[in-house]
C-alpha positions, 0 to 999 in steps of 0.5 A, a space after each residue: 603331785 599331778 592334778 588331772 581334772 576331766 573335761 569332755 575331752 580328757 585332761 586339762 592342758 598345762 596352762 589350765 593346770 598352772 592357772 588352777 595352781 595359781 588360784 590355789 596358791 592365792 586362796 591359801 595366801 588370802 586365807 592365811 592373811 585373814 587368819 593372821 588378822 583374826 589371830 592377833 585381833 582378840 577383842 577388836 575383830 568385829 566379824 569373821 573373814 569375808 571372802 571374794 571368790 573367783 571360779 577356776 577352770 575346774 569349776 571350784 571357787 577360790 578366795 582371791 580377796 578378803 576382809 575382816 572387820 576391826 573396831 577402830 572406835 576409842 573407849 569412851 572416857 578411858 584414854 588408857 583403855 583406848 591406848 591398849 585397844 589401839 595397840 591391839 588394832 595395830 597388831 591385828 592390822 599388821 599381823 599378816 606377812 605382807 600387810 596390804 595398803 588397807 591394813 597399813 591404813 587401818 594401823 595408821 588410823 589406830 596410831 592417830 587415835 592412840 596419839 589423841 588418847 595420849 593427849 587426853 590421858 595427859 590432860 586427865 592426869 594433869 587435872 589431878 596433879 598439883 602444879 609442879 608435880 611430876 606426871 608418869 605417862 607410861 602405859 
């Protein structure tokens, strides 16, 4: 498929067409990346995708960056619910085919909150368990 966009002098040159194709490709990748976060983040996504745009030589805006809000807060007083929530946060953060450094940072933060929740869950279960009893920590 060839693309022609009229300018005052006619068709765009090949380098301009290549730039437009690159912007279209980037737009597709960015939108798919943010859609992956949203698709995997049921219950933890706090906002729809917000995009940053670059105007192409054809006058159209192309998404070149994006972000989705994700709730990283623990569930107050419920370490088991926090564990489940952080699993969803990690799944959402790492859902795109190529997670960004920010995505990996969010997943690492969720893992840290998850570790704290595991300690809290252990403490709560050991408070209710008589000394010498076995405790099941599986989620």
